[in-house]
C-alpha positions as CSV (number, residue, x, y, z in Angstrom):
1,X,37.2,-109.0,75.5
2,X,35.4,-108.4,72.2
3,X,32.8,-110.6,70.4
4,X,33.1,-111.4,66.7
5,X,30.5,-108.7,65.9
6,X,32.4,-106.1,68.0
7,X,35.7,-107.0,66.2
8,X,34.0,-106.7,62.8
9,X,32.5,-103.3,63.7
10,X,35.8,-102.1,65.2
11,X,37.9,-103.1,62.2
12,X,35.1,-102.3,59.7
13,X,35.2,-105.7,58.2
14,X,32.6,-108.5,57.7
15,X,32.0,-111.4,60.1
16,X,33.2,-113.7,57.3
17,X,36.6,-111.9,57.3
18,X,36.8,-112.2,61.1
19,X,36.1,-115.9,60.8
20,X,38.7,-116.3,58.0
21,X,41.4,-114.4,59.9
22,X,40.6,-116.5,62.9
23,X,40.9,-119.7,60.9
24,X,44.3,-118.6,59.3
25,X,45.8,-117.5,62.7
26,X,45.8,-113.8,62.0
27,X,43.7,-113.2,65.1
28,X,43.4,-115.8,67.9
29,X,40.0,-116.5,69.4
30,X,39.4,-117.5,73.0
31,X,36.6,-119.9,73.5
32,X,34.5,-119.6,76.7
33,X,31.8,-122.2,76.6
34,X,30.0,-121.6,73.3
35,X,31.2,-118.0,73.0
36,X,34.1,-116.9,70.8
37,X,35.9,-113.8,72.2
38,X,39.0,-111.9,71.2
39,X,41.4,-109.9,73.3
40,X,41.3,-106.2,72.3
41,X,45.1,-106.0,72.7
42,X,45.6,-108.8,70.3
43,X,43.5,-106.9,67.7
44,X,45.6,-103.8,68.3
45,X,48.8,-105.8,67.9
46,X,47.6,-107.1,64.5
47,X,46.9,-103.6,63.4
48,X,50.3,-102.3,64.6
49,X,52.1,-105.2,62.8
50,X,50.3,-104.4,59.6
51,X,51.2,-100.8,59.9
52,X,54.9,-101.6,60.4
53,X,54.9,-104.0,57.4
54,X,53.4,-101.3,55.2
55,X,56.1,-98.8,56.2
56,X,58.8,-101.4,55.4
57,X,57.4,-101.9,52.0
58,X,57.4,-98.2,51.2
59,X,61.1,-97.8,52.0
Protein backbone atom coordinates (compact mmCIF):
# COMPACT_ATOMS: atom_id res chain seq x y z
CA UNK A 1 0.00 0.00 0.00
CA UNK A 2 1.27 3.46 -0.91
CA UNK A 3 0.30 6.89 0.37
CA UNK A 4 -0.48 9.77 -2.00
CA UNK A 5 3.01 11.18 -1.40
CA UNK A 6 4.65 7.83 -2.14
CA UNK A 7 2.66 7.48 -5.37
CA UNK A 8 3.65 11.01 -6.42
CA UNK A 9 7.32 10.30 -5.69
CA UNK A 10 7.23 6.89 -7.38
CA UNK A 11 5.65 8.27 -10.56
CA UNK A 12 7.48 11.61 -10.37
CA UNK A 13 4.25 13.56 -10.52
CA UNK A 14 2.68 16.17 -8.24
CA UNK A 15 0.15 15.53 -5.49
CA UNK A 16 -2.34 17.53 -7.54
CA UNK A 17 -1.91 15.06 -10.42
CA UNK A 18 -2.39 12.11 -8.05
CA UNK A 19 -5.63 13.70 -6.80
CA UNK A 20 -6.79 14.44 -10.35
CA UNK A 21 -6.09 10.89 -11.53
CA UNK A 22 -7.92 9.56 -8.50
CA UNK A 23 -10.93 11.80 -9.18
CA UNK A 24 -11.06 10.72 -12.85
CA UNK A 25 -10.73 7.00 -12.06
CA UNK A 26 -7.28 6.52 -13.55
CA UNK A 27 -6.04 5.22 -10.22
CA UNK A 28 -8.37 3.95 -7.52
CA UNK A 29 -7.83 4.96 -3.90
CA UNK A 30 -8.63 2.85 -0.87
CA UNK A 31 -9.88 4.78 2.14
CA UNK A 32 -8.89 3.48 5.56
CA UNK A 33 -10.32 5.81 8.16
CA UNK A 34 -9.01 9.23 7.21
CA UNK A 35 -6.10 7.83 5.17
CA UNK A 36 -6.06 7.49 1.40
CA UNK A 37 -3.93 4.61 0.12
CA UNK A 38 -3.24 3.01 -3.24
CA UNK A 39 -2.30 -0.56 -4.11
CA UNK A 40 1.14 -0.69 -5.70
CA UNK A 41 -0.05 -3.31 -8.19
CA UNK A 42 -2.83 -0.95 -9.37
CA UNK A 43 -0.20 1.73 -10.03
CA UNK A 44 1.95 -0.74 -11.96
CA UNK A 45 -1.10 -1.85 -13.99
CA UNK A 46 -1.80 1.76 -14.99
CA UNK A 47 1.80 2.18 -16.14
CA UNK A 48 1.66 -1.05 -18.14
CA UNK A 49 -1.62 -0.03 -19.77
CA UNK A 50 -0.13 3.33 -20.79
CA UNK A 51 2.90 1.55 -22.24
CA UNK A 52 0.70 -0.76 -24.31
CA UNK A 53 -1.39 2.16 -25.59
CA UNK A 54 1.76 4.03 -26.70
CA UNK A 55 2.99 0.97 -28.60
CA UNK A 56 -0.37 0.64 -30.39
CA UNK A 57 -0.25 4.28 -31.48
CA UNK A 58 3.23 3.85 -32.94
CA UNK A 59 2.17 1.01 -35.23
